[in-house]
C-alpha positions in Angstrom: -33.1 37.2 54.4 -34.9 36.9 50.8 -36.2 39.4 48.5 -38.1 37.8 45.9 -40.1 40.0 42.6 -42.4 39.2 40.2 -43.2 40.7 36.7 -45.9 43.0 38.3 -43.5 44.8 40.5 -44.7 43.1 43.9 -41.7 42.3 46.1 -41.7 39.7 48.8 -39.1 39.2 51.8 -38.9 36.4 53.1 -36.9 34.8 56.4 -35.2 31.5 55.5 -34.1 29.1 57.8 -30.4 28.2 58.3 -31.0 24.5 56.7 -31.9 26.9 53.2 -28.2 28.8 53.4 -25.9 27.1 55.5 -24.6 23.3 54.6 -24.6 20.4 56.5 -21.4 18.5 57.8 -21.4 15.3 55.0 -24.4 17.4 52.2 -21.2 18.1 49.9 -19.9 14.4 49.8 -23.9 12.8 49.3 -23.8 14.9 46.3 -20.6 14.3 44.6 -22.3 10.4 45.2 -25.8 11.3 43.8 -23.5 13.3 40.5 -21.2 9.9 40.3 -23.9 7.7 40.5 -25.5 9.1 37.8 -23.1 9.2 35.9 -22.6 5.4 35.5 -25.7 4.8 34.7 -25.9 7.1 31.7 -22.5 5.6 30.8 -23.9 2.3 31.1 -27.0 3.3 28.7 -24.9 4.1 26.5 -22.4 1.1 26.4 -26.4 -1.1 25.8 -27.9 1.3 23.5 -24.4 0.5 21.4 -24.0 -3.0 21.9 -28.4 -3.3 20.6 -27.4 -1.0 17.7 -24.2 -3.9 16.6 -26.1 -7.1 17.4 -28.9 -5.1 14.9 -26.8 -4.5 12.0 -26.0 -6.9 9.4 -23.3 -9.0 9.7 -20.8 -8.2 6.4 -20.2 -10.5 3.3 -17.0 -12.4 3.6 -15.1 -11.4 0.6 -13.9 -14.4 -1.1 -10.4 -13.8 -3.6 -11.0 -17.0 -5.5 -14.5 -15.8 -6.1 -13.0 -12.5 -7.4 -10.7 -13.5 -9.7 -13.1 -16.0 -10.6 -15.4 -13.6 -12.3 -12.3 -11.8 -13.9 -11.6 -14.7 -15.6 -14.7 -15.3 -16.5 -15.7 -11.3 -17.7 -12.6 -11.1 -19.8 -12.7 -14.3 -21.2 -16.4 -13.4 -22.3 -14.0 -9.9 -24.0 -11.6 -11.8 -25.8 -14.6 -14.2 -27.7 -16.8 -11.3 -28.7 -13.9 -9.8 -29.9 -12.8 -13.3 -31.8 -16.3 -13.5 -33.1 -15.5 -9.9 -34.9 -12.3 -11.5 -36.3 -14.4 -14.3 -38.0 -17.2 -12.6 -38.9 -14.9 -9.6 -40.6 -13.5 -12.6 -42.7 -15.6 -15.6 -43.4 -17.5 -13.4 -46.9 -21.0 -15.4 -46.4 -19.1 -18.9 -44.9 -20.0 -20.9 -41.8 -18.1 -19.5 -39.1 -18.3 -22.9 -37.4 -16.5 -24.7 -40.7 -13.5 -21.9 -40.4 -13.0 -22.6 -37.0 -12.8 -26.1 -37.4 -10.5 -25.9 -40.7 -8.6 -24.2 -38.2 -8.8 -26.3 -35.2 -8.2 -28.9 -37.6 -5.1 -27.6 -39.1 -3.4 -27.4 -35.2 -3.6 -31.1 -34.8 -2.0 -31.6 -38.4 1.7 -31.1 -38.5 2.3 -31.1 -42.0 4.9 -29.2 -43.6 2.8 -25.6 -43.8 2.2 -25.6 -40.4 6.1 -26.8 -39.6 7.2 -23.8 -41.5 4.3 -21.4 -39.8 5.8 -22.2 -36.2 9.5 -21.3 -37.4 8.6 -17.4 -38.0 10.0 -15.5 -35.0 7.4 -13.8 -32.5 7.8 -11.4 -30.1 6.0 -11.8 -27.0 5.5 -8.1 -26.3 2.9 -7.1 -23.3 1.4 -3.8 -23.8 0.7 -1.4 -20.6 -3.0 -1.8 -19.5 -4.8 1.4 -19.1 -1.7 2.9 -22.1 -2.6 4.6 -24.7 -1.4 3.2 -28.7 -1.4 3.8 -31.9 -1.1 1.5 -35.1 0.5 2.9 -38.3 -1.1 1.3 -41.2 0.0 2.2 -44.8 1.4 6.1 -43.1 -2.1 6.2 -41.0 -2.1 6.7 -37.8 -4.7 4.5 -35.8 -5.2 5.2 -31.9 -6.7 2.9 -28.9 -6.4 2.5 -25.7 -5.3 -1.1 -24.8 -7.5 -2.6 -21.7 -7.4 -5.6 -19.2 -7.3 -8.7 -21.4 -5.7 -6.8 -23.8 -8.5 -6.2 -25.5 -8.2 -2.9 -27.7 -9.9 -0.4 -28.1 -10.4 2.4 -29.9 -12.9 5.1 -32.4 -12.2 3.1 -35.6 -10.4 0.1 -34.2 -12.0 -2.9 -32.1 -9.2 -6.2 -31.1 -7.4 -8.1 -28.8 -3.7 -8.7 -28.3 -1.8 -11.8 -26.4 1.9 -12.4 -26.2 3.4 -11.2 -29.2 -0.2 -12.2 -31.2 -2.5 -9.6 -32.7 -5.9 -9.4 -34.3 -8.1 -6.8 -34.9 -10.8 -4.9 -37.6 -10.5 -1.7 -39.1 -12.5 0.1 -41.4 -14.3 -2.9 -42.0 -10.9 -4.9 -42.9 -9.5 -7.7 -40.7 -6.1 -7.6 -39.3 -4.2 -10.7 -37.8 -0.6 -11.7 -37.5 2.5 -10.8 -34.6 5.4 -9.1 -33.2 8.2 -9.5 -35.6 10.0 -6.9 -32.3 8.7 -4.3 -29.7 7.5 -2.1 -32.3 6.6 -4.1 -35.5 3.5 -6.6 -37.1 4.0 -8.5 -40.4 -0.1 -9.0 -40.4 -2.5 -10.2 -42.9 -5.7 -8.4 -43.6 -8.7 -8.8 -45.7 -11.4 -7.3 -46.2 -15.1 -7.5 -46.1 -17.1 -9.6 -48.4 -15.4 -9.7 -52.1 -12.8 -7.4 -51.0 -9.1 -7.4 -51.1 -6.5 -9.4 -49.2 -2.5 -9.3 -48.9 -0.6 -8.5 -46.3 0.7 -5.6 -44.6 3.6 -4.0 -42.2 2.4 -2.3 -38.9 4.2 -0.1 -36.6 3.3 0.2 -32.7 3.7 3.2 -31.4 3.0 5.0 -27.8 0.9 7.9 -27.6 
């Protein structure tokens, strides 16, 4: 017997046949096989959808370490060239920059006495750490800067480069160029803008 009621309060009593409330001999096994079949089917559909999405997804670009290194080298060379151009503009005093460079190249090609004397000057190979903060002490005044990739000197009042003990930078419209004679001392020549002073100065390097 089964009693069924509705929202209006009507109740009906029904008599059920045995197949509706008694299980057959293999009913449990049949239902379990149906559930297993549907589960495997769902798994297969899920795997198929995943494979289709992977096939449509764009392939990742192959990383070429040589190309990345080449791009880094090109950026570094561009930064050094930019600093070199700035330096030559500071020391040109109205002269043609190409002529100044030509004189420097001619000096390198001619092993005269002055060149031999300059080559005998001791140059301490000092390689500073990238990302560290330093300061040059110029005439008792500290000039802070950060060393960027490629030996680039970057600061609020100073810009230049340092490489294997050689240093060149501009500070307060004055161009400096020289060499490390120790890990903290730099002998430098300086030259102000057009019509300005020029001479030599000892600069001290400090880490801050």
